[in-house]
N, C-alpha and C positions, 0 to 999 in steps of 0.2 A: 504494500500500500504506500502511495506517495505521501510526501509531507503535506501537500495541499489536501489530499483526501483524508489523511489521518486527523487533521485539525479542522476540517470543514471550512477552508478559507475561500472557496470560490462559490459564487452563486450559479444558478443555471445559465444566466446570461454570460457569465465569464467562461463557463465551460464551452458554450457554443462559440464564443469569440476565439477561444483557443483552437478549436477545430478549424475555423476560418483562417486563423493566423498560419497554421501549419500548411494549409493549402496555398496561401498567397506566397509564402516563403519559397515553396517548390515551383509555383507557376512563374514567379518573377526572377527565379534564380538568385535570390538574395545571398550575399556572401558573408555579411556580418550583421549583427543586431546589437544595438546599444541598449544596455539595461541601466536605467537611471532612477534615482530617487531624489526627491526634493529635500535638501538638508534644512537645518534650523533657520537659515537665511533665505530659503526659497531658491537656492542655487542647485542646479542639477549635478549630481555626482554619480558615478557608477563605473561599469566595466563594459568593454566591447568584446563580444564573444563571436567566434565563428558560428555561422547560422545554424549548422547542425547541432553544435554544443548548446546554443541558446534555446533551441527547440527542446532538446533533451532536459534542460534545466527548468523548463516552465513549471513543472509540478514538484520539482525537488528543491528549487531555490538555488541562488548563487551567493556564495559567501562574500562578505565585505567587512572590513575592519570597523570596529566601533569608534575608532578615533575620528571618523568622519563627523561624528556628533559632538566632538570635543573642540572644534575649531571656531575661532572668531573670524571676522571679516578679512583678516590678513592671511587666513588659512593656517594660522599657527594653532597648535594644540595647546589649549589654555587650562585643561584639567590635568591633574597629576595621575595619569592613567596607570602608572605602575605602582601605585599605592593601594592599600586595602579599599575595595569598592571602586577603585579607579577614579576617585573624585566625584562619582555619581551616587555613592552609597549603595551600589549594587554589585554583587559578586560577579554577575554576568558581564560587567563592563570592565573588569580588571584586566590589566596587561595587554591592552589593545586587542582583546578577544574579538572573534568574529560574530556577526549576526547574519541572517539570511535575507537577501533581497528576493522577494516573491513577486513575479510579474502580475500586473492587472491586464489580462489579455484584451479588455475592452479599449485600452488606450493605444493599441498597436497602430503604428504609422509606418509608411515607407517614406524616408526623407527625400525630398525632391532635389536637395542641393548636394547630397553625398551619394556617390555612385553605389548601387546595389546594397543599400544600407537600410535596415529596419530599426525601429525604435520602440521601446516599451517603458512605461512608467511602473515603478515597483513600490511595494511596501516592505517595511522591515519587521522581522520576527526573530525572537529568540528560538533556540533549538527545540524548546518544549511547546512551540506554537503560540506563545504569548506575543501580542504586539509590543514592539519596543516603545516605551512610554514617551520618549523624547523625539520620536519621529512625528513631524507635524501633520502629515497626511493622515496618519492613524488618529491623531488627536481630533482633527477636523471631522473625520468620519464618525467618531463617537458623539460629537456635538450634533451632527446631522441626525444620528440615530435618536438622540434625545428629542429633537424637534419632530421626527417622524412618529415617535411614540405618542405625541399629542395630536397626530393626525395632519401634520403640515409638512410641506417641502419649502426649502429656501431657494429663491430665484434671484440671480444676479446678472447684471449687464455691466460691461467694462468700458470705461473711457480712459485710455492710457496715453499720456504724453511722454515723449522722449526726444533726445537730440540725435541727429544723424549728420555726421561730419565726413569730409574727405580725409582719408588717412594720409598724412604727409610723411611721417617717420614713426615706425613702430618701436624704435629704440631697442633693438635686439642684440646690442653688443653685450658681452658677458658682464661688464661692469654695470649694465642697466638692470640686471636681474636682482631679485631680493624679495622680501616679504613685507609689504608689496613691492613689485618692481616699478621702474620708472614709467609713468603713463605716456601714451603716444602723443605726438604732436599732430595737430589737426588744423584744417581750415574750413571755412563755412561753405555750405551749399546755397545759402541765401542770406541776405542782410536782415531779414525779418522786418518787424514793425508794420507790415501790411497784412493784417489778420484776415485770413480767408480770401485773399485776392487770388484770382486765377493766375496772375503773372508770377507771384511767388510760388504757387503750386507747380507751375510749369517748369520753373527753375529746378525744383527738387524732384520732378516727376521721373526722370530716368532712374534715379536711385530708388525712389519709392515704389516704382513699378516692379523692379526686381524682387523687392520684399513682398509686395502684394501678391504676385503670382505664386510664390512659394507658400505663403500663408494660406491662400485658397487651396493649393494642392494638398496641404496638411489637413484640410477639412475643418479648419477653425472657423467659427461663425462670424467672420468679418462683415461689418456693415458699412464703414466709411473710412476714408483716408483723407486727412485734413492737414493744412499747414497752420501752425499756431502763431502766436504773436511774436515770439522771440526768434532771434537769428538761428537758422538751421534746426528749428523746433517743429515737431509734427505730432499728430495725434491719430491713433487707430481706435475705432470703437467696435464693440462686439455685441451681437444680439444676446438677449437674456437666455440663460440656460439654468439648469437645475442641479442642486446638490454638489457633488464633487466636480462636475464639468467646468464651471467657471474658474475655479482655482487651478485645475489642470490646464485649462486654456492659457491662463496667465503665465505659468512657469514655462510652458512649451513656447509660447509667443516670445517671451523675453529671450530665451535661449536661441530660438530660431533666428530672430532679428539680428542678434550679435554675430552669429555664425555666418549668416547670409551676407551681411554687410562686410564683414572682414574678408570673405572670399572674393569680393568685388572691389576691394580697395577703399572701403568706407569704415568708419568707426561709429557704432551706435552705442549710446550710453543711457541707462535708466537712472543714473545718478541724478538726484533732485536738482542741484544747482551747481553745475560745473564752474570751476574757477577760470573763466574766460571772459574777456571784456564784453560787456553789453548783453551777456547771456541771461535768459530768464529762467526761473525755477519751473520745474515740471511737477504736475500732480497726477494722481490716479483717483478718479471719481468712481465710486462704487454705487451703482443703482441696485436697490434691493427691494424685494417684496416677498410675501409669503403666500403660498397657495394651499388650498385644501387638497389632501391626498385623495379624498373620496370623489370630489367633483371637478377639481382643477380651478375652482374659483379663487380670485385674488381676495384674500381676507383683509387686506389693507383698504380696499375700496368701500366707500360709503354706499349704502343701497340707494336705489332710485327714490324710495319713499323718504330718504333723508335729505333730499335736495332742498326742501324748504329750510331745514336746519342749517344747511350749508350757506344759504342766502343770508341767514341771520348772523351766523358766527364766522363765516369765511373758512370753515373747516371741511376739507375734502375727505378726511380719513374716517374709517370706522373706529369704534371704541378700541378694538384690538390694535389697529394701526397707530392710534394716538398713544397708547400705553407702550407699544414697541418703540416709538419715537422718543418717548420720555426716558426709556431705559438706555437708549443710545446716548442721550444727553447726560443722564445720571452717571454713567460710567465712562464718559469721554476722556477724562484726564488719565484714568488708570489704563485705558485701552490704547492710548496714544503710542505707547512703546511698540504695539503691534501694527498700528497703521502707519507709523513713522519711526522705523527702527534704526535709522542712521543718525549720526551726529550732524551730517550735512542737511538732512531733511528739515531741520528746525529753522533753517535760513528762509524757508518759504512762508512761515506764519508771520505775515506783515499786515498791518492795518491798511485798508483801502487798496488791496492788491489782488482781488478776486480769489484770495485764499483766506480761510477762516483764522481767527486768532482767539475765539472764545466759543464755549459750548452753547450754541443757540440754534434755532431753526427759523425758517421763513417760507412763505409761499412764493415759489419761483423767484428766489433772490440769490444771486451768485456770491454774495458776501458772507452768507451764513455757513455754519458747519453742515447742517442738514437742510437740503432744499426739498420741499414737498411738492411733488408734481402729480397732477391728475385732478379728478373731480368726482362727485357722486355719480355712480353708474359708469365710470371710466375704468375698463379692465386693465389699463396701463398705469393705474395709480401706483406710485412708488416713492421711496425715499432715496435721494441722492446724497450720499455722504462724501463731502468734498475734502475730507481731512487727510486722505492718504497720500503717500509718496509712491512713485512707481517702483521703488526698490523693495517695497514691503513683501514679506512672505504672505502669499494670498491665503494659505490655509489658516494662519494665525489671524490675519485681517478679518476673514469671513467668520471664523469661529468666535472672535470677540464681538462681532455684530450680533450673531444669533444669541449668544449667552446674555449680552446686555439687553437685547430686545425682550427675551423671555423673562428676565427679571422684572422689566417694566410691566409686562403683562401679569406676572404673578402678584406683584405688589400694587397693581392698578394705579401706576404712577400717572401724573398729569404733566405734559410737557410745557404748560403755560402758554402765554400768547405768542403769536408770530412776531418776530423781530423785524421791524421795517427799517431800522437804522442799525445794521449789524455791528458796526465798529464803535457804536456809542451805547448800545444796550448793556445794562449791568448784568453780568453773568460770569460764571467761573471761567477764568482764562485758561487756554490750553498751555501745556508745559512749554517753556521757552528753550529747553535744551533736552538732549537725551538723558542727561543725568537726572533732571527733574522728573522726566517721564518714568525712569527706572524706579525712582523713589516712590512715585505715585502707584506703580504696580506693586512694589514690594510691600507697601503699607496698606494695600487694599484687601480687606477680608473677603470681598465677594469673589474676585478672580482667584484668590488662593484656595477658596473652597471649590469654585467651579472648574478650574483647571487642575487642581491638586497642588499641594505645597511642593512636591518634588519637581514638577515642571516649572513652577514659578521660580523656585530657587535656582534651578538649572539655567533658565533664561536670563535671570538677573545676573548670574555669575558671568555668563558669556558677554552680555552687554557691558558689564563693569570692566571686563578685560579690555574691551574696545575703547572705552572711555579713558581708562588709565594710560593706555598707549598714546592716546591723543593728548592728554594733559602733560605727558612727559616731553612732548615736542615743543620747541621754541618756534612760535609763529612769526610770520613776516610782520604782523601788527606789533608784536612785542618788541621786535628789533627796531622798528621805526620809532616806536613810542619811547623807549627807555635807553637805547644804546648811546645816544648822544646826550640826552638830558641829564642822566645820572652818572 
């Protein structure tokens, strides 16, 4: 009996997908298959196997070292893995031990930019069949199961901004290597500042079209390709999908864009605010709603017979939708470390900037954190959370939304009135730094209970390692400010 069979890891849908996968590998004469899992940062890691070996490993799993879960954003191992418990407090994580990557056959793709190459997204399990608790796709699945237990599914649509530059110098001399290495030198594809003009789009179209074709070939639900306000900045939007799918779309999209761009002489970055003259910060807006598993109805939508109430109050949401919204606001500060997990991302939260700086909501207002869209009887009614940065781990971002929303529903919270002046309304300010966000998470009893203290302590440890490296560096600002004066 295989590992998958012994522990009941695949649904009927996954078993059928595995049969199709084997047929496609043979029909297309695929030579290699990449097995990848999303790490704690939402970065894909894994191994490339000869196709026949990958097919054989489908139900048995493929081993990978647990140190993948011990790394910060510089790819340095920051946990003492050779001590008792490996720094995780778990015998299974000691000594850089292995866990198993088990493929999710429903995620199988043939990569259009890599010859004769297949791709599979995997989940991590210990040898006894238990999900690895620090693997964020496993964590998100558990949260989705909680929601499903109440009779609902989570629906999310993505608006993802990023920068696409011409690659001038990759800086690949040996002295440029390191952790991290020297970043590439780039030049612009457009000067920006002409938001949504066809002229600016046409300047970037040759590069954008290369990416668009391959994203469509991957069967990702792409809706639009747009030029943003900033120089060399663009946005891709994706149709709403359910459950694991939108998070899986995000990790594959980011990885695909970076690989495709590099192969054609471009550099794509999902870093929020690159340190380049005149460049603007990028955001990731998450559109979310909840639907009934029984009938597929959008439960955020106010009913038709509530239209009169909407005219009186200006409120388009159902009672459940209002409570969910209130939960997002209630837990905004503590969840910011998941929506904005990098030091750089906090450069985006500026007043009067089309990015939020406080935990408020509004009707179709782009200055608030949560933008409410829709009306009574409108099945597209949804909440647009504008807080996120494009570097966020989507599994943690979306899990934090569901947990916060459900807490609002359970406690029947009220979101208060719509904020018409978002940068003047009195409300809890969002954290100004990653350090402040980490403190907010660490001190929050709700997420400690909802995610488990082990995961919160683990994530806080990794983020603090990143912060401490940053604080040890002398910045250009400090040199200018103090070197001559004192």
